[in-house]
N, C-alpha and C positions, 0 to 999 in steps of 0.2 A: 191569467191575464198578465201579459208581459209588462214590466215596468217601462213607462213612457220615457223617452229621452227628455232631459230637463235643460232649460236654459239657466245660466247663472242666476243665483238668488239676488234679489234687490231687498235689502233689509232696512226697516225703519224700527229703531229701538227707542222707546219712550220710558225714561226713568222718572217715575212719578212719586211724589210725596217723599217718604223717608229715603227711598233709594236714590234720590237726586243728590244725596251727599257724596255719592261716588264720583266727585268732580274729576274730570280728566280721564276716567276709565270707562270701559264699555261692558264691564261685568262678563258674563259668559259669552256675549257677542264678540268679545275680543278674539275668540277662536276663528272668526271669519275675517277679521280685519286686515290680515296680511295677504289676502288673496286678491290679486289685481282684478279678476273678472267679477268679483262680488262688491257691489256698492253698499255701503253701510252709512246711514244718517242717523244721528242721535238727537233726541229732545230731552231736556232736563226740566223737571217740574212743570210740564205744560198744563195749560187749561184744556178743557174738552174741545173748545173752539180751535185752539192751536193744533191739537192732535188731528182734528178733522181736516184742517187746511193742509197739514203736512201729508196726510194720506192722499188727498186729491192731487197735491203737487208732485210728490215723489212716486206715486203709483207703485208702492212696494208689492212684492209677492209674499213677503214675510213680515209680519208685525209682531214685535216683542214688547209686552207691557210688564213692567216690574214696579211693584208698589210695597216696599218694605223688606226686600231680601237683603239681609245683612252681610256685609263683606266679612270674611274670616279675619279675625284680629291675630296677626302673627305673634303678638306679644302676650296676649292673654287667653289665647285658644278660641274655642267655638262658643258663640252665644246662641244657645239653642232656643230661640224664640220662634214662634210660628208666624206665618205670613199675615200681613195686614190686608184689609180690603183695598179695593182700587181707590186711590186718592188723586185728585187733580186740583190744580191751583184755582182759587176763586178770584173775584174781582179785587180783593184786598191782598193778593199775592200770598195767601195762606192756603196750605194744603188741607183738604178735607175729603172725607169719604163721600163717594157719590153713589146714587142709586144705580145698580147695574143696568137698569132699563135705559138710563141716559147714555150709557156707553153703547148699548145696542143701537139706539137711535143715531148716535154720532158716527157709527161705523156702518150705517146701513148702505148696502150696495157698494162696498169698498172693493170687491173683486179680488180679495186676498186668496192666495193659495193655502197659507198657514197663519194661524194666530196662536201665539204662545203667551200665556198669561201666568206670570209668577206672582199671583195674588189670590186671596180668598175669593171664591166665586161660586154662587149657587148653581147647581147643575142645570136648572131650567133656564138660567140666563146664558149659560154656555151653549145650550141647544139653540136658543134664539140667535146668538151671535153666529153660529154656524149657518143657520138658515138665511141670515141676512147678509153676511159679509165674507165667509171663508169656507173653503172645502174641508179644511182640517182645523180643529180647535183642540189645543192642549191646555189643560188647566188643572188647578188644585181645588178639590171640593172643599167648600166652607164647613162641611159636616165633619171632616177629619183633619184636625190641625197637623200640618207638616212642619218639621223642624227646618230652620234655615239651612243647616248643613246638608240635609237631604235634597232640598231644592237646588242648592248650588251644584251638587254632584250631578243631578239629572240634567240640569240646564247646560252645564259644561259638556257633558257627553252628547246631548242632543245637537248642539252646534258643532262639535267636533265631527260628528258623523256627516253633517251637511257640507263639509269641506269637499267631499266627493260629489260632483254634480249629479250623478245618476241616482243618488240615494233619495228616496221619497221621504216625506214627513213621517209616514207610518213606520218606515224602516228605521229612521233616526229615533223615533219614539221607542221602538223595541230595544235598540241598543242602549238608550238612556235608562230604561227600566232595568235592563240587565245590570248596567253599571251601578245603579242604585242598590240592587239586591246584593251584588258582590261586596260593595264597600259599606253598606249601612244595614245589613242584616244583623239584628240584635239577638239577644238570648234572654229568656225568662223562664225560671224554674227548670233549667236544663233543656228547654225546647227552643227551636229557632223562632224568633219573633220577626216576621216580615215588616219592612218599613212601610210607611204610608206612601202609596204610589200616585203619580199624576194620572189623569184620565185623558183619553183621546176620543174625540168624536170625529169619525171619518168613515167614508165608504171603503177604504182600504183596511186590510187586516194588519194589525200590529204583531207580526210574527217573523221568525227567521225566514229570510228570502230563500227560495229554492228554484228548481228548474223552470217553474212557471214564470219567473221574472227574467228569463233569458230573452233578449230581443228577438222578435220574429225574423226569420231569415229572408223572406220575400223571394222573388224569382232569382234562381242562381244560374250563372253562366258557366257551363262546362263543355268540354269536348268540342272544340272548334266553334264556339259561340252558341251552342245549343242551350236553351233555357230550360231549367227544371221547374216544373209546377209543383210548389211545396204547399199548395192550399189544402191538400188532403193529408198532410204530415210528411215527415222526412222518410218514414219507413215505407210509405207507398211510393214516394218519388225516387228513392235510392235503393235499389236491390243490394242487399248486404249491409244496410245501415245497422241493423241490430247486431251484426257480428263484430263491429268495431269495439275495441277495448283499450283502456288506458293501462299501460304497463307501469304501474306505480309502486315501487318498493315501499314497504312500511317503514316507519321511523318513530322513535321516541325523541322527544325534545323537552328540555327543561325550560321552564318559565320562572322568572323571578317576580313575585307578585308583591306589591306594596301593601302589606297588611300585617296584622298581629298573628302570632302562631295559633291563637284560638280561632282564626278564620278558616283553619283547615277542617271543614266539615262537608258532608256530601251535598248539602243544599247549595252552599256558596260555590263549591267547585263545579256543580252542575250548571249554575248560571254562567260561570266563566266559560265552560265549554260551549254553551249556547251562544254567547257573545262572540267567541272566536270563530264559530262556524259562520255566523253572519258576516264577520269581517272578511273571511275568505271568499264567501259566495259573492259579495259585493265586488271584490277585486277580479274575479275570474268569470263572471256571467257574461261579460262583454269583452273578454280577452281578445287582443288582436294577434293574429298570426303574422309574424314578420318574415319568416322564411322556414323552409323545410329542407331536410337533408337526410341522406341515408345514415343510419346509426353505425358506430364503429364495429359492432358485432350483431349478428342476426340472432334474435332470441331463439333458443332451441325448442321451445314448447309452442310455437305458433302453429296453428292448424295448416294442413297442406293448402297451397294456393294463396296463402296470406303473406303480407309484407309488413315491415315495420318502418316508421318514419319518425325522425327526430323533429319535433315542432318547437321552434323558438317563438316565444310569445311575449307580449307586454300586457300587464294587468291594467285595470282601470286608472290606477295611480301612476302608470308608466314604468312600473318595476319589471325588469326582464327576468324571465325564467324559461325553462324548457322541460318538455315531457316527451315520452315515447308513446306513439300511437300504433296499434297493430290492427290489422283487418284485411279484407279482400284487397288484392293488388289493384283492381280497377277503381276501388273506392278511395284508398289512401293517396292516390295520385291526383285527386281533384281538390285543389286548394280551397275553394269555397266550402265544399262539403266538409273537408277536414277541420276548417276553422269552426264551423258550427258544431261538429261532433266533439271537438276538444272542449268547447264551452260546456256542453251537456255532461260530459264525463268528468270534467274538473269539478263542476258544481256537485255532482253526485258524490265524488270522492271527498270534497271539502266537508260535506255534511256528516262524514264519519269521524271528524275530529272529536276527540274525547279527552277529558282530564280525569286522572286516576286519583282515587282516594287511598292514602296510605293504609295498609292493613293494620289491625289493632296491635299486632306484635311489634310494629316499628314506631319508635317515638316521633312525636311531631317535630318538624324541623324548627330549629331556633331562628329567631329574627337576626339578621345581619345588616350591615349598612356600609355604604361607601359613597363618597361625594360624586363618583362617576356613574352611579346607578340610581335611577328614580329620584334624582335631585337630592340625594342623601337620606331619603326616607328608609326606614327599616323594611327589609324584604324577606320573603320566605321562599323556599324551593317548592315548586309544583311540577309534577311530571305529566306530560301530555303525549297522546298517541295520534299519529297522523301519517301522511306519506312524505317521502323525501322532497317532492316538489313543493308541497305546502310549507314544510319546515324552511326550505330555502327561500321561498317567497316572503315568509313572515320575517326572516332575518334581513332580507333586502329592504323591506318596508321599515324595519326598525332603524336602519341607518339613515332614513330620511327625516331631517329635523322638522319638516312640514307635515309629517304624518302623525296626527294627533289622536286618532282613535284608540291606539294602544295605551297612550297616556291616560285617556279618559277611563279606561277599564282598570287602570292601576298596574299594567304590566311594565315592569322595569327593564327586563332583558329577556331575549329569546335565544336559546341555544348558544350562549356564550357571547352574544352581541347585545350591548347596551342599547336601549331605545333612546335615540338621539333627541327626541322631541321634548324630553323632560327638562324643566328649569328648576332652579332653587325654590321659586315660588310654588311650583307644582309639588315639590317634595314637602314643603311646609304644609301645604293644604292636605296632602295625603296623610301626613303625620297627625294633623289635627282631626281629620275624619276618623282615623283609626282610634284615637284616644276618646272620641265622642261616643263611640259604639262598643268599645272593648275596655277592659281594665288597662290603665296607663301602662305603656310598654317602655321600659328603660332602653334608651337608644344604646345599642351595643357599640363597642369600640370600632373605629373604622379600620378596615383591613386593606392591605395593599391590593391594587387592581391593575392588571395589565389588559388593556383593550386590544381587540384585534387590529392588526396592521391595516393601514389605509391602502387602498388600491387592490385589495384582493378581489378576485372575480365574483360578480354577483350571480345569482341563480341557484337552483337546487343541486344538491350533489347527485351525480348520476353514476357514482362508482358502483360497480356490481349491479348495474341497473337491470340486467337480464337474468342475473343469478340470485339476487336478493329475494326474499319472500314477497310475493305479490298480493295485493288486495284482490279479493274475488271480482270477477267480471260482473259489471253492472250493465244490464241491457239498456239500450237507448230507447226506453219507453218512458212513460210518465212516472218517474220514481217518487217514492215517498221520502219523507225526511229521514235522514240517517239516524240510527239510534246511538245510544251512549254506551260504549263498552269501556271497561277499565282494565288496566294492565295487571298482570300477575304479580304476586307478592315479591318475587325475587327482584323485580325491576326497582324496588325501593331500597334494597339493602345497602347500596353503595353510597346513597346520599342522605341517609338518616343522620342528623346531627345530634349527638348525645351530649349532655352536660359534662364539662371537663375536657371535651375535645379541643385540640389546638384549632384556632381560627383558620379557616380556609378561604382562598381568594374567591370572590363571588363570580368571577369569569375566568375561563382558562387562559393560560399563557399562549401567546401567538406562536404557531409553528410555521415552518416553511410550507407554502402551498404546494400540494402534490402536483405531479404532471397532469396535463390535460386529459391524457388517455385514462388516467385513474380517477380523476375528480374534476368535475366541471363547475363546482361551486359547493360550498359546505352547507349541507342541508339537514343534518341531524344524524342520529344513530340508528342504523338499521335494526329493526325489531325481530326477535325470534319468530319463526313461522307460527302464526295462529290465524292466519288469513287464507292460506292456500296450500293444498297438499302437493303442489307441483314441485316445490323446492326440495332438494336433497341435502344431505349433511354437508357435502362439499360446498353447496351454494350458501348455506348458512354461515359456514366458516369464512367464505370469501366475503360475504356481506359484512360480517362482524369485523374482520380485519380491515377492510376498506374504511368502514365507518369510524372505527376507533382511531385511525391514523397511525397505528403502531408501525414503526419502521422495521422492527425485527420480526414481524409476523411471517411465519413460514407458509409456503404454499399450501392450500387446503388439499386434503386427500381426495383422490378421484373416486367418489362413491356414487355410481349411477343409480338412478331410481329403478326399482324392480318393474319389469314390463308385465309381470303377471301377478295377480293377487293370490294369497294362500287360499286353500280350500276351506270353505266355511263349515264349521262343526257345530254350530248352534242349531236348535230346533227351529221349525217354522216360526215366523214372527208372531203369529197368534198364540203360540205355546211358549214363547221365549220369555225368560226373565230379564230384568234390567241388567244384572250382573253378567249374564251370558252374552247379551247384546254388546255391552261395552267392551268385554274381553275380545269378542270377535272383531268389532270395529277397530279396537286398538291394534290388533294383529294386522288387520288390513292396511291401516294407515302406516304402520311401521314398515311393512314391506314395500309399500308404494313410495315412502319418502326415504327409504334406505337408512333408517336409524330407528332405534328402539324408543318408543314413547314410554315415559314413566307412569306406571299405573297409579302411583300415589297422587299425581297432579293432573291426570288425564280427566277431562280436557282442560287445558290451561287457557280457558276463556271464561269471561264473566259477563253476565247480562243482568242489569238491574241490581248490581251488587251481590249477585248470587252466581255460583258456578253454573255454567251453561247446562241446561237439562237436555242432553242430546237424545235420550231415550224417548221422552215425550214428543220432542220436536220431530224425530224421525217417524214415529208411529202416526202422528196426526197428519203428516204430509203424505205418507204411504197410503192411508186409507182414503185420501182425497184424490187419488189417481197419480201421485208422484209430483216431483217438482215441475216437470214440463207437462203435466196434465191439465186439469181444469183450473179455473181461477181459484186461488186459495185465499180465504179470509184470514190472513196472517195475524192481524191485531185482534180481530173480533172473536175468532174461534180457536186458532192455534195457541196463541199466547196464554189465554186464561187456563189452558190445560197443562201448562208447564209450571214447574216449581219456582221459576223466575218471576211468576205473576204475583203482583201485590195490588190490592184495590187502589192504593195511593202510591204513585211513584213519580219521579221527576224526569222520566225518559221522554224523548221525543222520537218520532219516526220508528216505532217498535217494528212495524212491518218490514221496513228496509233492513233493519238490523237482523231480524230473523232470517231473511233471505240471504244476506251475506254470510251468516253463520252456517246456513244449510249448504251453500255453495262450497264454503271452505272445508267443512268437516264431513258432510254426508252425501253430497251429490254423486261423487265417484262410487261410493259404497252402494247407493241406490241403483246405479247403472249396472253394478256387478251382481245385484240381487233382484232381478226383475220380478221374481215371484212374490216379493214383499209388497209390490204395488197392487193395490186393489182397483180393478177397473170398475168405476162407480156405476151403480144402477139405481135409478130413483125408485123409492118404495111406492110412489104414486103412479108413475107412467111406465115403469120397467124399462126406461131408456136412459141413455147417458148424456154426454155433452151435446148430442145432436138436438136435444130438446131444450137446451138452455144451459147457462153456466151459473145460475143463481142457486148454487148448492147450500144447503143448511142442514145442520145436524140437530136432532131432538136431544135436549138436555136430559130427558128422562130415560129413553131407550137407546140413544146413540144411533138411531136409524137416519140414513141420509136420504134426502129427497130435494127436488126442485121447490124453491119457495112458492112458485105459482101453481105447483101441482097440489098444494093444500087448498081445499075449497075456500077456507078463510082468507088465503092470500089473493084468490081471484076476486073475491067480493070486496076487498079492501078492509076487512075487519081487523086484520093484523097490522095494518099500516104498510110502510115501505120496507123493502128488503134491507136497505141501508140502515134502518133503525135498530137492527139486531146486532149487539156487540156483547162484550163481557158484562155490561150493566143490565142487559135485558135478555133473559133466557128464552129460548124457543121451545115450545112443547107441541109435538105433532098432533094431528087430529085424533089418532088412536088413543094416545095417552091422555089427551084432553077429555075425551069422552069417558075413558076408564076412570079418571079422577072424579068426574061428575057423578058416575054411578056409585062409587064408593061413598061419596058424601051423602047421596040419597039413601043408601042402605043404612 
C-alpha cells in the first residue's frame, strides 16, 4: 500500500501536571514550531474540560499529551525518573491524576490522526482511545517504567521525522524507536540491554519504508499524448521496464556519531543502518525528475540497443542530486516512465545502505569533539557503505539547518560535512544521554576543524560514474528489503584511532573543487568491487583516484576485461568439493575482471557478520533451476543452508541481500556453467514449472516437489505454503510415512 499524501500537521500540545513547568517551551514539539505550514497550539496545565474544548475548536490532526516528562537539566545531568500518570487541573487549580477512562470519554470522536502520550497509560485504555478518537496511538505502557531521558529521545525523533509531510505516524514511530535503540541501548553482564520502547496501536506497520510506499503512478502520458494503463503494473504497461537499471557506483562514507566509544557494537550499528535506510527511502520514494540529459560518456557495458540518461532530481526535502539510468532506448526517452523507474531503483538501492562493524583486530575509535560538530558533543567514527548518489544526497541534507532527522539519530557529520542542524543545546542533550547509558566519558580536548567551503556544488559525485564498481542490477519487480552487508577489514585500518596518536581534525580540509567533467558533487569514496564483476582493474584505479581527489594520481593502466572465461577444471558440481569450486570460481572472476583475486580474502564480502558462503549459495540456487529459473525461496530455504545463517540475527531483507550477492559473484559463472543448473522435476507429478512454482524441499531427503503435489498440501493439513521457512521444516509424505513406521516398529 502506497503511503498517502499528507496535508500539513495541525498540532495541539497539552503539557499537563508536572510538565507544565516547562513555561515558554514546547518540549519535543519544538521540532515542528519553525515550519510555517504546521500550526502548533499549546495548553499548559489544562483541565479535562479545557482540553476537550481545545480539541473541538482547533480540530488538530495530532494531539500530544505530556504529564511528567522532565526536561534535561544541563547543570546537573539527567534525572532518570519514570513517567507519571496523566494529570489534569481540578476545580482548585491543582493537578491530580485522573482515571484514563475519563480521558477516553473527553476525547471521544475527536477525529485525530495521531495521539502521542508521554505518560503512563494502561494498554487497554490506549486501545479504547484508538477506537474512540485516533487512527494511531503512541503511548508508554504503565507496566514497564520508562526513564525520562528515553522518552525525550523518542519524542524528539518522532517530531523530527514529521517535519517531512509525507512521513506517516507509523514511519515516524519506526525512526523514533531506532533513535532510542541507538542512543539508549544499555549493557548488563556483557550483553546488550534494550531500552523500554513506546508502543504503537495502528493499522500501519512500524517498519522501514520500502518500494510499496512509492506513490502510485496513475495513467501516464507518453508518445504524443498516448496514455499508459498502469492498472496491471508497470511491467505489463511498459515493455522493457524490467531491463532498466540504476548505474550507481558504490561508495564508503564516514559518519561521526554522537556517542561513547562503547557504543560501537553490532546491535547499535545495525539500528543506525536501519534508520539511515529509512531516511534515504523517505527522501527518494517521491523524488521529482527536474530534467534529463545525455551523459558525458556512454557506459561501455550497456547491452546492445540500450541508452543511458543523466537524471537530475530533487528529493522530498528539495535536495538536488543526479543519477544515471540505463535501459532500452525507447523507454529512457519517456520522462514519466523514467521518473517512476528512478524512484523504484533509488529506493531499492537505498535499502542496501549498511554500517560496518570494525573487525576485532582494529581498536575502537576514540571519542573526539569540536564545537563545530554535533554541538560540541563527543563523536566517534563509523564507516558506512552505500552508493555515490546516496552519499552525496546525505551530505546535501546535512548542510540544511532545517533538516533535523540526522540530529535526532545522533549523526554529527557525513563524509566530511558537519550536520548543520545541531545546536549547543542538542550537543548538551546528546552528552547527557550518553552519560546516562554509558560510563561517563571524559570530553576530549577540542581539535581544530576546517569546514567545507560554502558554495560548493550540491549533489552526488559522478566521477568515474561509468567505470567505478557498480551495484548489481535490481529488477523492477516487487523487491524485498535490502540486507545488511559490512565492509571488509582493510577499510577500517586507516581510521582506527589508537591511544597516544596525535589528534586529527574531525573533518577534512577543504580542497579546490574539481572540474565538472571530473566531479559533479562530492559524494564519498568509491568502494573496491565487491558488487559487480563488470569492473576491471583500470576501472577500480580510476574510481579510487577520482574519489580520493589526489592531484598527482597517474592515469590508470588500460587493462580490459577478458572476453573469454578460462576452461573449468573442476569435477561436476555433484562431485565437486568446496575448495575445488572456490578455486575455479576465483580463476573465472580473475580472468573476467582482469586482475588476480587474493585467495586469502576471497570472497571479500560479508553477510550477517560472516564471510559470504558462496559454495552453499551457488549449490542451492543451481538445484532450484538457476537464478533465472523458478521462484527461489531465498530467505526461507536458501539462507538456512548457508554458514551465514544464525537462528537470531539483526538482518533485514535477507532475500534481497542474497540476490544481490548472487548477481555480483555467481550469475556470470552460472551462465558459463549451464550443466550445473538442475532442471527441476517434481517428485510428485514429474513436471516442472508448468505445474506451479510452489517448490519446496524435504528437509529429510532433500527431494524437491510442488507443495500442492503433496496430498497433505491439497487437503490443507500442512497449512499454507508461505508458512514454511527456516523455523518450520518440511517433511515430504514419503519421509513422514517412513518415520511413522519406524516409531510403530
